[in-house]
C-alpha positions as a printed NumPy array, in Angstrom:
array([[-28.714,  53.784,  -4.934],
       [-26.919,  51.18 ,  -6.852],
       [-23.284,  51.048,  -7.809],
       [-19.942,  49.467,  -7.054],
       [-20.725,  49.48 ,  -3.34 ],
       [-23.784,  47.237,  -3.976],
       [-22.   ,  44.636,  -6.091],
       [-21.5  ,  41.308,  -4.272],
       [-17.947,  40.38 ,  -3.785],
       [-16.667,  37.258,  -5.505],
       [-17.025,  33.956,  -3.775],
       [-13.831,  32.942,  -2.104],
       [-12.928,  29.221,  -2.24 ],
       [ -9.732,  27.568,  -0.947],
       [ -8.939,  24.375,  -2.705],
       [ -6.292,  21.838,  -1.728],
       [ -5.268,  18.931,  -4.013],
       [ -2.233,  16.783,  -3.305],
       [ -1.617,  14.728,  -6.473],
       [ -2.333,  14.697, -10.221],
       [ -5.662,  12.849,  -9.96 ],
       [ -6.855,  15.443,  -7.411],
       [ -5.636,  18.182,  -9.816],
       [ -7.862,  16.752, -12.517],
       [-10.883,  16.59 , -10.213],
       [-10.222,  20.065,  -8.928],
       [ -9.946,  21.574, -12.405],
       [-13.297,  20.121, -13.424],
       [-14.933,  21.271, -10.123],
       [-13.541,  24.786, -10.757],
       [-14.9  ,  24.905, -14.226],
       [-18.366,  23.706, -13.095],
       [-18.375,  26.312, -10.301],
       [-17.409,  29.11 , -12.621],
       [-20.23 ,  28.038, -14.953],
       [-22.793,  28.027, -12.12 ],
       [-21.759,  31.022, -10.04 ],
       [-22.624,  34.415, -11.543],
       [-20.794,  36.764,  -9.123],
       [-17.362,  35.418,  -9.798],
       [-15.105,  33.231,  -7.78 ],
       [-11.713,  33.902,  -6.311],
       [ -9.718,  30.628,  -6.029],
       [ -6.699,  30.176,  -3.878],
       [ -4.874,  27.119,  -2.537],
       [ -2.801,  24.19 ,  -3.831],
       [ -3.127,  22.466,  -7.119],
       [ -1.393,  21.36 , -10.296],
       [ -1.3  ,  22.632, -13.892],
       [ -4.936,  21.72 , -14.68 ],
       [ -6.249,  23.784, -11.773],
       [ -3.841,  26.504, -12.839],
       [ -5.578,  26.745, -16.186],
       [ -8.777,  27.431, -14.368],
       [ -7.304,  30.31 , -12.418],
       [ -5.573,  28.833,  -9.387],
       [ -2.095,  30.098,  -8.546],
       [ -0.723,  27.218,  -6.408],
       [  1.147,  28.102,  -3.234],
       [  3.81 ,  25.621,  -4.309],
       [  4.266,  22.931,  -6.999],
       [  2.042,  19.935,  -6.463],
       [  5.146,  17.71 ,  -7.073],
       [  6.436,  18.929,  -3.722],
       [  3.756,  16.867,  -1.918],
       [  2.791,  14.133,  -4.445],
       [  4.814,  11.392,  -2.787],
       [  3.755,   7.768,  -2.297],
       [  4.969,   4.962,  -0.082],
       [  6.038,   4.944,   3.56 ],
       [  9.769,   5.392,   2.828],
       [  9.193,   8.305,   0.412],
       [  6.839,   9.953,   2.854],
       [  9.267,   9.553,   5.766],
       [ 12.048,  11.242,   3.701],
       [  9.831,  14.085,   2.654],
       [  8.224,  14.603,   6.064],
       [  9.916,  17.909,   6.941],
       [  8.998,  19.367,   3.591],
       [  5.44 ,  18.022,   3.837],
       [  4.984,  19.56 ,   7.3  ],
       [  6.224,  22.943,   6.045],
       [  3.706,  22.664,   3.201],
       [  0.864,  21.905,   5.638],
       [  1.758,  24.901,   7.809],
       [  2.099,  27.161,   4.797],
       [ -1.279,  26.   ,   3.415],
       [ -3.115,  26.507,   6.705],
       [ -1.724,  30.042,   7.144],
       [ -2.652,  30.968,   3.566],
       [ -6.195,  29.646,   4.016],
       [ -6.766,  31.615,   7.15 ],
       [ -5.324,  34.758,   5.7  ],
       [ -7.525,  34.387,   2.619],
       [-10.72 ,  34.185,   4.761],
       [-12.56 ,  31.955,   2.284],
       [-16.247,  31.119,   2.247],
       [-15.365,  27.457,   2.178],
       [-12.413,  25.076,   2.026],
       [-12.44 ,  22.093,  -0.377],
       [ -9.888,  19.406,   0.266],
       [ -9.458,  16.944,  -2.642],
       [ -8.386,  13.335,  -2.055],
       [ -4.797,  12.801,  -0.635],
       [ -6.068,  12.418,   2.959],
       [ -2.61 ,  12.103,   4.46 ],
       [ -1.896,  15.653,   3.314],
       [ -5.277,  17.325,   3.113],
       [ -6.85 ,  16.035,   6.402],
       [ -4.144,  17.483,   8.65 ],
       [ -4.755,  20.77 ,   6.916],
       [ -8.473,  20.518,   7.509],
       [ -7.941,  19.67 ,  11.236],
       [ -5.759,  22.715,  11.776],
       [ -8.138,  25.024,   9.939],
       [-11.164,  23.727,  11.917],
       [ -9.304,  24.271,  15.194],
       [ -8.735,  27.939,  14.395],
       [-11.896,  28.682,  12.385],
       [-14.599,  26.356,  13.783],
       [-17.39 ,  27.851,  11.654],
       [-15.58 ,  27.725,   8.239],
       [-17.336,  25.077,   5.988],
       [-14.869,  22.3  ,   4.965],
       [-15.781,  19.806,   2.27 ],
       [-13.97 ,  16.664,   1.286],
       [-14.026,  15.72 ,  -2.385],
       [-13.287,  11.937,  -2.583],
       [-13.938,   9.903,   0.515],
       [-11.031,   8.05 ,   2.139],
       [-11.481,   4.29 ,   1.732],
       [-13.106,   3.906,   5.175],
       [-15.024,   1.012,   3.777],
       [-11.807,  -0.819,   3.091],
       [ -9.654,  -0.213,   6.125],
       [ -9.51 ,   1.942,   9.308],
       [-13.282,   2.44 ,   9.508],
       [-12.812,   4.53 ,  12.606],
       [-11.622,   7.385,  10.361],
       [-15.277,   7.979,   9.278],
       [-16.373,   9.119,  12.768],
       [-13.116,  10.97 ,  13.283],
       [-13.742,  12.981,  10.079],
       [-16.878,  14.572,  11.678],
       [-14.611,  16.776,  13.712],
       [-13.049,  18.508,  10.714],
       [-15.253,  17.708,   7.572],
       [-18.786,  19.102,   7.124],
       [-19.61 ,  17.101,   4.028],
       [-18.127,  14.42 ,   1.878],
       [-18.48 ,  14.342,  -1.864],
       [-18.155,  10.631,  -2.738],
       [-17.115,   9.035,  -6.064],
       [-18.503,   5.563,  -5.356],
       [-22.337,   4.932,  -4.987],
       [-22.044,   2.831,  -1.799],
       [-20.08 ,   5.418,   0.19 ],
       [-22.965,   7.503,   1.545],
       [-24.383,   4.361,   3.156],
       [-20.98 ,   3.42 ,   4.536],
       [-20.557,   6.896,   6.201],
       [-24.108,   6.63 ,   7.736],
       [-23.241,   3.196,   9.214],
       [-19.882,   4.291,  10.523],
       [-21.008,   7.615,  11.946],
       [-19.114,   9.683,   9.393],
       [-20.011,  13.18 ,   8.069],
       [-22.977,  13.714,   5.789],
       [-22.03 ,  12.293,   2.389],
       [-23.415,  12.7  ,  -1.111],
       [-22.684,  10.53 ,  -4.121],
       [-21.703,  12.96 ,  -6.842],
       [-20.516,  10.453,  -9.388],
       [-17.196,   8.959, -10.545],
       [-15.239,  10.925, -13.094],
       [-15.317,   7.944, -15.365],
       [-18.996,   8.593, -15.978],
       [-18.071,  11.578, -18.075],
       [-15.838,   9.416, -20.25 ],
       [-17.983,   6.366, -20.889],
       [-19.14 ,   7.43 , -24.408],
       [-15.577,   8.28 , -25.556],
       [-14.201,   5.084, -24.013],
       [-16.688,   2.836, -25.706],
       [-16.514,   4.695, -29.041],
       [-12.725,   4.412, -29.459],
       [-11.622,   2.648, -32.655],
       [ -9.263,  -0.295, -31.933],
       [ -8.196,  -0.553, -35.585],
       [ -5.021,   1.548, -35.215],
       [ -3.752,  -0.711, -32.47 ],
       [ -4.619,  -3.901, -34.414],
       [ -2.663,  -2.504, -37.403],
       [  0.333,  -1.266, -35.507],
       [  0.767,  -4.434, -33.383],
       [ -0.251,  -6.748, -36.268],
       [ -2.716,  -8.516, -34.084],
       [ -4.374, -11.625, -35.549],
       [ -8.116, -11.832, -35.73 ],
       [ -7.928, -15.589, -35.073],
       [ -6.351, -15.478, -31.617],
       [ -7.879, -13.904, -28.541],
       [ -6.375, -10.884, -26.931],
       [ -5.588, -10.867, -23.188],
       [ -4.882,  -7.536, -21.502],
       [ -2.503,  -7.74 , -18.542],
       [ -2.292,  -4.893, -16.032],
       [  0.283,  -5.366, -13.312],
       [ -0.357,  -2.044, -11.603],
       [  0.962,   1.51 , -11.731],
       [  3.134,   1.447,  -8.65 ],
       [  6.613,  -0.104,  -8.365],
       [  5.576,  -2.422,  -5.473],
       [  2.627,  -3.748,  -7.462],
       [  4.695,  -4.436, -10.559],
       [  7.47 ,  -6.152,  -8.504],
       [  5.071,  -8.453,  -6.775],
       [  2.647,  -9.303,  -9.573],
       [  4.743,  -9.661, -12.725],
       [  6.14 , -12.989, -11.445],
       [  2.823, -14.744, -10.842],
       [  1.357, -13.132, -13.977],
       [  4.299, -14.547, -16.004],
       [  3.775, -17.958, -14.437],
       [  0.091, -17.811, -15.445],
       [  1.237, -17.21 , -19.05 ],
       [  3.365, -20.36 , -18.795],
       [  0.315, -22.214, -17.636],
       [ -1.692, -21.003, -20.625],
       [  1.17 , -22.03 , -22.912],
       [  1.328, -25.553, -21.529],
       [ -2.416, -25.885, -22.295],
       [ -1.876, -24.55 , -25.812],
       [ -4.243, -21.673, -24.95 ],
       [ -1.728, -18.742, -25.203],
       [ -3.483, -15.578, -26.314],
       [ -2.025, -12.379, -27.784],
       [ -1.009, -10.403, -24.697],
       [ -1.013,  -6.605, -24.476],
       [  0.341,  -4.767, -21.453],
       [ -0.766,  -1.141, -20.967],
       [  1.524,   0.596, -18.513],
       [  2.419,   4.058, -17.424],
       [  5.718,   5.287, -18.914],
       [  7.472,   5.496, -15.551],
       [  6.884,   1.79 , -15.03 ],
       [  7.855,   0.578, -18.496],
       [ 11.555,  -0.22 , -17.772],
       [ 10.553,  -2.289, -14.652],
       [  7.856,  -4.115, -16.657],
       [ 10.296,  -4.92 , -19.44 ],
       [ 12.858,  -6.172, -16.948],
       [ 10.402,  -8.741, -15.662],
       [  9.197,  -9.608, -19.132],
       [ 12.673, -11.141, -19.845],
       [ 11.586, -14.116, -17.682],
       [  8.191, -14.517, -19.361],
       [  7.597, -17.351, -21.893],
       [  6.371, -14.913, -24.526],
       [  6.964, -11.316, -25.592],
       [  3.801,  -9.272, -25.005],
       [  3.006,  -5.961, -26.714],
       [  3.635,  -3.056, -24.324],
       [  1.7  ,   0.186, -24.879],
       [  1.732,   3.427, -22.974],
       [ -0.891,   5.879, -24.149],
       [ -4.343,   6.192, -22.663],
       [ -5.987,   5.674, -26.013],
       [ -3.986,   2.575, -26.686],
       [ -5.028,   1.229, -23.3  ],
       [ -8.676,   1.819, -24.202],
       [ -8.178,   0.157, -27.595],
       [ -6.7  ,  -2.824, -25.921],
       [ -9.686,  -3.093, -23.516],
       [-12.013,  -2.999, -26.528],
       [-10.105,  -5.875, -28.211],
       [ -9.578,  -7.953, -25.11 ],
       [-11.419, -11.253, -24.543],
       [-10.517, -10.779, -20.86 ],
       [ -8.098,  -9.046, -18.557],
       [ -5.666, -10.119, -15.8  ],
       [ -5.308,  -7.082, -13.573],
       [ -4.122,  -5.648, -10.345],
       [ -6.815,  -4.324,  -8.094],
       [ -7.522,  -0.528,  -8.459],
       [ -9.495,   1.989, -10.409],
       [ -8.527,   0.153, -13.599],
       [-11.107,  -2.576, -12.647],
       [-13.825,   0.073, -12.938],
       [-12.515,   1.126, -16.34 ],
       [-12.58 ,  -2.493, -17.545],
       [-16.063,  -2.943, -16.188],
       [-17.407,   0.087, -18.01 ],
       [-15.76 ,  -1.155, -21.206],
       [-17.488,  -4.514, -20.769],
       [-14.19 ,  -6.543, -20.356],
       [-14.323,  -9.675, -18.206],
       [-11.556,  -9.768, -15.685],
       [ -9.526, -11.701, -13.188],
       [ -8.259,  -9.464, -10.368],
       [ -5.158, -10.199,  -8.336],
       [ -3.132,  -8.51 ,  -5.629],
       [ -0.171,  -9.19 ,  -3.405],
       [  1.691,  -7.283,  -0.754],
       [  5.055,  -8.206,   0.79 ],
       [  5.126, -10.676,   3.619],
       [  5.859,  -8.006,   6.262],
       [  2.836,  -5.981,   5.35 ],
       [  0.441,  -8.88 ,   4.87 ],
       [ -0.432,  -9.591,   8.584],
       [ -0.966,  -5.902,   9.251],
       [ -3.301,  -5.52 ,   6.287],
       [ -5.24 ,  -8.644,   7.136],
       [ -6.167,  -7.041,  10.455],
       [ -6.895,  -3.614,   8.972],
       [ -8.927,  -4.419,   5.918],
       [-12.618,  -4.784,   6.682],
       [-14.158,  -4.648,   3.201],
       [-15.84 ,  -7.749,   1.814],
       [-13.883,  -7.218,  -1.424],
       [-10.944,  -5.245,  -2.835],
       [-12.476,  -5.036,  -6.238],
       [-14.459,  -1.87 ,  -6.963],
       [-17.006,  -3.417,  -9.33 ],
       [-17.738,  -6.143,  -6.761],
       [-18.293,  -3.451,  -4.056],
       [-20.61 ,  -1.472,  -6.35 ],
       [-22.645,  -4.647,  -7.101],
       [-22.652,  -5.787,  -3.52 ],
       [-21.503,  -9.284,  -4.519],
       [-18.436, -11.11 ,  -5.87 ],
       [-19.097, -11.116,  -9.56 ],
       [-15.474, -10.885, -10.579],
       [-12.862, -13.385,  -9.256],
       [-10.231, -11.935,  -6.9  ],
       [ -7.078, -13.863,  -6.18 ],
       [ -5.314, -12.262,  -3.235],
       [ -2.06 , -12.964,  -1.501],
       [ -1.64 , -16.783,  -1.145],
       [ -4.289, -17.393,  -3.832],
       [ -2.3  , -15.274,  -6.324],
       [ -0.499, -18.189,  -7.812],
       [  0.308, -19.03 , -11.507],
       [ -1.895, -22.04 , -11.499],
       [ -4.946, -20.328,  -9.98 ],
       [ -4.525, -17.36 , -12.147],
       [ -4.254, -19.458, -15.326],
       [ -7.413, -21.385, -14.343],
       [ -9.396, -18.139, -13.777],
       [ -8.104, -16.571, -16.935],
       [ -9.189, -19.546, -18.974],
       [-12.661, -19.44 , -17.479],
       [-13.037, -15.729, -18.243],
       [-11.809, -16.273, -21.871],
       [-13.684, -19.375, -22.824],
       [-17.438, -19.863, -23.276],
       [-18.099, -20.973, -19.715],
       [-20.897, -20.216, -17.148],
       [-18.396, -18.127, -15.279],
       [-17.71 , -15.908, -18.253],
       [-21.484, -15.602, -18.9  ],
       [-22.065, -14.537, -15.309],
       [-19.35 , -11.943, -15.595],
       [-20.836, -10.527, -18.816],
       [-24.18 , -10.223, -17.166],
       [-22.688,  -8.418, -14.154],
       [-20.72 ,  -6.017, -16.451],
       [-24.033,  -4.672, -17.788],
       [-25.086,  -3.605, -14.317],
       [-22.102,  -1.409, -13.446],
       [-22.867,   1.747, -15.543],
       [-26.497,   1.999, -14.333],
       [-25.305,   1.752, -10.748],
       [-22.864,   4.714, -11.315],
       [-25.281,   6.854, -13.328],
       [-26.481,  10.14 , -11.888],
       [-30.101,  11.313, -12.232],
       [-28.967,  14.532, -13.958],
       [-25.75 ,  16.343, -14.89 ],
       [-22.153,  15.327, -14.552],
       [-20.06 ,  14.527, -11.474],
       [-18.326,  17.904, -11.656],
       [-21.654,  19.643, -11.701],
       [-23.053,  17.56 ,  -8.841],
       [-19.908,  18.394,  -6.743],
       [-20.234,  22.074,  -7.585],
       [-23.832,  22.039,  -6.384],
       [-22.84 ,  20.543,  -3.029],
       [-20.125,  23.25 ,  -2.624],
       [-22.424,  26.103,  -3.449],
       [-25.067,  24.736,  -1.145],
       [-22.642,  25.001,   1.786],
       [-21.714,  28.61 ,   0.985],
       [-25.253,  29.802,   0.29 ],
       [-24.662,  30.064,  -3.453],
       [-27.151,  29.314,  -6.216],
       [-26.794,  25.605,  -5.972],
       [-28.782,  23.163,  -7.902],
       [-31.138,  20.59 ,  -6.473],
       [-28.773,  17.59 ,  -6.603],
       [-30.115,  15.204,  -4.   ],
       [-28.301,  12.362,  -2.233],
       [-29.475,   9.239,  -4.029],
       [-30.86 ,   6.1  ,  -2.541],
       [-27.994,   3.665,  -2.863],
       [-27.721,  -0.041,  -2.332],
       [-25.623,  -1.162,   0.724],
       [-22.391,  -2.968,   0.082]])
């Protein structure tokens, strides 16, 4: 006899995202899961507005936990601990088929540890690997105690977890893969018209970072590099894409620069600037991967304050801090870190990247290798991640296999 009693119950998934980037990943994952799973899915957990549109009623606003920096975290610690406890209790009460934690390891991993202690057999998956390849490599082995599988955004991460004794790890693809066609097809003409850019002078994109500490420490050397270019009569047209929250700080520092760059805020204007740029001077971060996929040669710089520098030197184990270099397994893009982040060295490197030099030619050749390294055999990153989740709960997962990846 068939009927309501025979109908399978919806799949129950508990998702935890701790910041806007995780909210975006979580929303796409939810959409891919809903498309693949035919018996329905009941989502619970913590997320932002994008995950809310896919059917997740967050336990509390994601802004309550999306804090960055040691001082901010210390001030918010009592609230964060309450959120951790609330999330753990809600997960256990929900009795999900699996838990998916999404990035934000300082928030999500304590939750996973507490859930594992009380429900040892509940599958826990981690979407976005912590940067164990960069610092604190011992975290990889420690994760085995509370994470069953890692869904990695970078192609070298499965090999890193194998070497470090971490959990099983599958490269599911970076979300930028899904945007490559749109990124490369964007028309720069509206930006040229609005900023009245000359076709006879090269464009340099300058990206001092999206965090206050990055902007404070990099705008000085970057401005000094512009002075060096001016002295050599090689001053390009400079465009600075920045997030709206950082614009007042960027403009404060620009008062000491020898020129007045164009500051733009929108994502589309940033991509238009990348299309127009002869080269970029940029802080380290995901933006280096965006530049690489847009085919823009770059000089990468980074500085931390003098108190943090000795600590980070001991902790960082990666051969590079530049994502495209790590993906390629070699230093194709110059990185000027800490004491090398000087106006003179930055100006020299920028000139090499902008002029017809062997260094620029080598960069252009390396840029063509990035997209193929990131490419998946089939489907999108969201679909690949959904397959991994469904495989761990016995759902109708696809056959996405862990790819053979080059070591870093």
